[in-house]
Every structure is written in structure tokens, then in C-alpha cells.
N, C-alpha and C positions, 0 to 999 in steps of 0.2 A: 504195764504200769497203770494203776488206778488213780483217777483224779477226782477232786470234789470242788464244789463252789464254796468259797470262803466268804464272799461278800457280793451283794447286788446293789447297784445304785439305780434308783428309779424315782418316779414321781408318785404323788399320793394316790392317783387313780389306779395304779397298778399294785400298790402296796398290799392290799388284802389278797389279791390273786397270787402274789409271790410268796407270801408268808409261809405256806406249808413246805416250801422247798429249800429253805435256807435259815441259818441261825441268826445272821445279822443282815439288816437292810438299812441302807442310808436313803432316807426319803428327802428328795430335793424340793424345797419351796413349801414345806408343810409345817414350818414352825418348830420342828425338832430335827435333830441331826441323825440319831441312830435309834432304831426301834428293834428290840430283840424279841424273838418269838420264844417265850419261856417254855412252850409246850414241845419244842423241838430242839434237841441237842445237835451238836455238830456231828456226832456219830450217826445220828439218824439221817442227816443230810448225805452222809457218805453212801447210803444205800442207793442213791441215784446211780452210782457206779459208772462214772465217766471214764473213758479210756482214750488212748491216743488215736484210736480209729474214728472217734467222733469228730465231725467237722463243725456241727452247729446244733443248737438246741432251741426248739420252738415250744411254745404253749399253744395247745389247740384253742380254737375260738370260744369254746364253751357256750355255744348258742342254746343248747338244751340242758346244760348241767355244768359240772365243775370242769375247769380246764385240766388237760392231761399233759404230761411232760414228754415231748417227742425228741429223741436224740437221733439225728441222721448222721450216718457215717459218710466218709469220703466216697465209698463204693456206692452207697445209696444214691447220692447226688450225681455221680458220674454216670451211673446207669440211666437215671432219669434224663440227663442232658442228651445222652445218646438216643433215647426214645424220642425226645422232642425234635432232635435233628432229623429224624426220619418222618416226622409228622408235618413239619412246617418247611416251606421253601427257604433257602438260605437268605434270599433278599428281604425276607420279612424283618430281619434285624438290622437293616441298613440305618434307619433312623426311627427309633421307637419312642413313643410318648408314654411315660410312666405316671399312673395316677394312683395305683394301689401301693401300700407301704412295702418297702423292701425288707422289713423285719419279719415278714411272713413268707412262707415257702413259695406262694404264688409269685410274689414280686422278687423274692431272693433268687430262686432257681430259674423260672421261666422267663424272667425279664432281665435281671442284672447279670447273672452268671451266663445265661445263654447268649446275651448280647456281647459280653466280653469274649466268650469263646468264638463267636462269629466275627469278631472285629467290627461290630456295629457301634452306633452312637445312641446313647440314652439321653432323653430330655426329661428331667424330673419335674413334674408339674406341681402346682400348689394344690391345697385341699379346698378347692372352690366349691361352694354349695349353690351359688347362683349360676344358672345355666348359661347366661350370656358371658359371664366372666370366664367360665371354663372354656366356652367355645372360642372366645377371642384369644386366650392363651394358647389353646391347641392350634389354632390357625397360624398364630405368630411363630410357633415352634417349627413349622414346615416339616413336621414328621409325616412319614408315609405309612406308618402302622401304629396301632394302639391296642394295648391289652387292657381289658376292663371288666367290670361286673355290671349286671343289668341296671343297677341304680345309676352308675356313672354314665352308661350308654344312653339311658333315658334322658338325663340332664344334657348330655352332649348333643343328642339329636334335636332336642327342644331349643337349645342355645344356638346351634348352627342355623336352624331355620328362622328363628327370631331375628338373628343378627344379619341375615341375608348373606351367609358365607358359602354360597353354592360353588363358586369357583375354587375356593380353598378345599371344600369337601371332595371335589373331583380329583384332587391330588392324592388322596388316601388310597393305598393299595391293599392293605390288610387290616382286618378287625379280628381280635381274638377274645372270646368271652370265657370266663371261668368263675369259680367261687360260688356261683348261684345259678339256678336254672333260667334259661332264656324263655321268653314267651313269644308266641306266633306274631302277635301284634307288634311288639317291639322289634322283632327280627325284620318284619316288613318295612318298618319305618327306617331302620338302619340301612337296609339295602336301597331304599329310595333316596335317603339323604347322602349316602356314599355310593353312588352308582358304579364306580370303577373298582370297588374294594371286594376282595375275596374274604368271606367270613368263615372262621373256624370256631366251632363250639366244643368246649372241653369240660372235663370233670376231673377233679382231683381233691386231695386232702393232704394235710401236713404229714401224716403218717406214711405217705407214698412219695414224698419228695418234690412235687406233689402230683405230677401228671399221671392219671389212671386211664382215661379214655379220650379220644378225639374224633370229631366228625370232620372229614376233609371237606374243603370248600366245594368240591365237585358234587357232593351229596347234600349240601345244605338245603337246596331248593326242594329236592325230592324227599328228604327225610324230616323236613320241618325242624322242630327243636330237639331232635335226638342229640344226645351227648356222644354218639358214635360208639365204637367198639374199643376193646382194650388195646392199648399201645404195646409195641414190642417189649417183652420182658415182664409183662404183668399177666398173671394167670387169674382170670375173673370168672366167677360163677354167681348164680343167684341161690339164696337159701329160702325155701318156702316155709310156710307156717308150720309144717310138719317136720321141719329139720332136714329135709332132703335138699341136695344141691342139684342144680340143673342149668342148662343153657338152651333148653328147647324153646321153640317159637311159641310166643303167647304167654310164657311163664311170667309171674310177678313175684318178686321176693327181695330180700335184703341182699345188697351187693357185698360179696366177700372177695378178698384179694390176697395174693401173695406174689412175691417176685423179688428181684434184686434191688428194687428201689423202695421196697416196703419194709417197715420195721418189724421186728419179731416180738417186741415187748415195749411197754411204756416204762419209763424210768422211775423207780421208787414207788410204784403203785401196783402192788400185787393184786388187790381187789379188782382194779380196772383190767388187769391182764387176764384174770380168770373169766371176766365177762366178755372181753373183746376178742378173744382168739378161740378158734374152733378148728381142730385138726390141721393146724399150721396156717390157717387163713385168718386174716383180720376182718372182723365184722364191722362194716363201715357205719351201720345205722341208717343208711339211705335205701329207700325202696325204689325199685325200677321195674319196668317191663322190657321184654326183649322181643325183637322181630326176627324174621326169617334170615336176615343178613347178619344177625348178631349185634345189631345196633340197639342201644339202650335208650329208654325214655324215663327220666326221673319222675317219680310220683310224689316224693316228700321224705321227711324223716320219720322213723318209727315213733319217736317220742312226741312228734308234733301232730299225729293223727287225732282227729276229733271223733269221739264215739257218741253220736246222737241217737240215744235209744237203740243201740245195736247197729246203726248204720254208720259206716266209716266215711269220714270226710277228709280229703286231702286238702289242706289249706292252700297249696299252690294252685289247685284247680279253680278255687273261688277267686283267688287273687288275680289270676290270668284274665278272668272275665271282668273283674273290677277295673283292671288297668287298660281295658279297651276304651274306657271313657276318657275323652280328651282332656277333661278337667282334673283327672286324678294322676298325680305324679308318682305316688307310692301307696302301697296297701299292705297291710299285715293282718292276717286272720288267725285268731287264737281261740282256745276253748273258754267258754263262760259256763260256770256251774249252773245247772238247772235242776229244780226240785223233782221234776217228773222224768225228764229225758236224760239226766246225768250231765250231759254237756251239750251246748249249742255253739255254733260259730259266731264270733263277734269280730267286727272289722274296724281297725284303725286306719284312717285315711289322711293322707297329706295331699292337699291340692297344689297344682302348679301355681307359680307366682301370678297374681292378678286374676285368678279364676275362683269362682264360687261353686260349691257343690250343693245341689238341691237334693236333700236326702229323701224327700217324698217321691221325687221323680226317680231317684236311684233305686228305691225299693221296688217300684213297678218294673223297672228295667231288669233288675236281678230276677224277679219272678218270671220274666220271659226267657232269660238266658241261663238259668240255673235250675237244677232239680229242686223240688220243694224243700228237701232236708238240707240243701246246701245254702239256701238263702240266709244271709246273716241275720241273727236275732236282733241286732242293733248295730249302729255305726257311731264312731266318734271321730271328729275332725281334730287333727293335731298339727302343730307347727313343724314337727320333725319326728322321725322314728328312730329308736335306739339301734345302733349297728356296731358291728365289730370294725376293726381297722381296715379289714378287707371288704367291707360293704355288706356283710351278711346281716340279716335281721336278727336282733336279739329277742326272739319270741318269748323266751323264758321270762324276761323282764316285763313284757307286756302282760303275759299271763299272770305273773305275780301281782301286778297292779290290779287286775280284775279280782283276784282272790282276796286282796286286802279290802276291796269295796264290798265284797259279798256277792252272792249269785244273782241270777235273774229274778 
């Protein structure tokens, strides 16, 4: 039996992103009731080809481009839950604090469904942006584990220390990071703030339901910020620039995956399918290096690489150095057009509450800790950085802002 979407009810913020997938949309609180996409008939919408096997549909975060439609089957999700059950101790789900949205696969599968399967308790937190508010709510929840993203953990660590909640922090037994890469400096602060907690570093994406790799807590200290190796049920390789696939030590390439939890196509997007699948593997768009134990180290997104006169710059490498500064809460490095070099790195910085950033001093500090071609061409202080609901940086929006202003 084939099914199709007849109507979506949403808010104005999501309207533009949803229009390509549906004929009729009710927009709540936007001053009009129904908006029809004249460019798309209902027969076009049927090409999404929903079936009774589908359990849930997600839109990818679209941090580097247009969102894609991911239809996960019951089998995809069940397979991923089984993989998660072999990665994490059962007690991890006894009382879990939830800060990421459950309308995305990270929160939906690894937090909500996994907790229900384990018979655990979920505490759904508010979307606090002030670190002390987040810390007080977390402490009051009496949760023993928390799933989060680096942005959230950075706020939580800052808030717990500012509020003097050391006793409450010692109650925490498990920390799980996902959705974005961890940094060495933040990992050290997390382990210092939550001295009794085991830390798991993971990597995933909506297309994989989402868990792809996991680094066990026993390896966190020895492997630094590695995202670990592929979980059971996921076949993972790296694709190098010459199109070859490998898992050899020292290789660097795009992560490609297949398995029971991984989709075999996007829904209603033939062009995306042609570009995203190779020999039965899904091309993730993420670049990683691999060590002798098969553990991966994320380097960045292919579309986010900055080409400065032929020298490749990984934004995450620059951001990790910037975030070692105690006054910087968040950093985002994106390309700025340059008449001679093509592109140069540009850094947007968000300071911690009550802190000032001395840009002249920061320039000198960057020159000491970064390669010359990695030092940002310029900096800009902002009150906030655009992110997805799961806390991923929307670098494409920041890059678009620079393009509108013109180059260097």
C-alpha cells in the first residue's frame, strides 16, 4: 500500500522548507490559513512513495544546503536501537535529561525510544540559553545521565561551575555527546565538572536512524575526541579523493555507510539520490581520519572546507583553538571571498555572559597556536549563532551573510 501526505500543519519558520514536499500547508500564526504551492501538484507529492513500512519521516538539518527527506522504516529504527543497546550500559537510561528536540532522530531514537525500551525515565528540559538557568534545571531534575551536543555541554559546564553545583554534578553517571564533534578542551572541562561520569562520544545522522559510530567510555581518555568505530550493523568505509574505498590506518576520506539502519534512498529527490549513493553506500559528506584500531576522527564537512590559495582549511580545527579561550562561548569559521587567495577563514564569535573579547590580543594568540594560513582574516562578535534544532551550526547562513556584504 502506498501512502502520501495530504496536509502539513506548521509554523512560518518551517513553511519555506516544507513547501517542496506537499501541495497544501496550514501555517499557524502567520496571518493566513492555507498556502498552496502552485508549482507542485498532489501527484508530484505522491512521488515521496510512503509505505506502511515507514515509521517516521525526518528532514535533514540542511546545514550546508537544502534539506532532504528521510523516511525511516520500523526495521531501520529497531536495528539502530539494538546497536545502541550494545554500545551503552542499561543503567544509562534510568533517569535521562533531554535537551535536544525529539522531532529529530538523535532525540527521537537514542533518547525517547531507547529510554522507553529500557524502561527508563525521561526529563524533558527547557530550551535555556543562559548557562546558569540550564544548570539549575538540570540539577533539580536529579538526572543521572544526559545526552547533548557540544554547545549544550559548554553551557552546562559553565553554568554548573558558576552556580557552585559541584555536589549535584557528582551525581551524574553518564554523558553522551552527538550531533557535532567534541573538542579536547571541552572534553577535559566536562570530565572535571562531572568527575564520576562516563563519557561516550558518538557520530550519527538522520539517514542512519541515527547512530553510526560510538567511542566507549573506556577509550575516551586514550582516544581523545575520536568518534569511535562503527556500531554493530553498520558497514563503514572511507572514500578517498581518487574514489577508492579503504579502512587502512592513516587514511583520510569521506565516510560512507550501509546497513540495516541506513536508508537506501531519499524520498522524492532523484537528483539527491544520484549524488548521495555510491555502490550501495550512502555518502555522508563528512571527512574523517582512521587509526590503527579503526577509530575515526572527524575533520569536517566536505562542503565546509575553506580553500585558501590551494591550502585546505578545516573550520573545526580553527574553532577548536578559538574555543580554548575562556571568554569565547561559541565560534564558527566560514569562508570569506578574497580577490587573490580565493577564500580566507572568517570567524564569528559569541562571548560568554559577562565576558569581553580583546580582538587584538586574540589575533596574537591565534598566530601562536594556528598555522599562518589558518589564522582568521577577521573576526566578528555576535550575540548568538544560527543553529539547527539539534544545535548544529548553520554555517551556510553565516557564509551567505558574508557573500551579501562582499569579499575581503
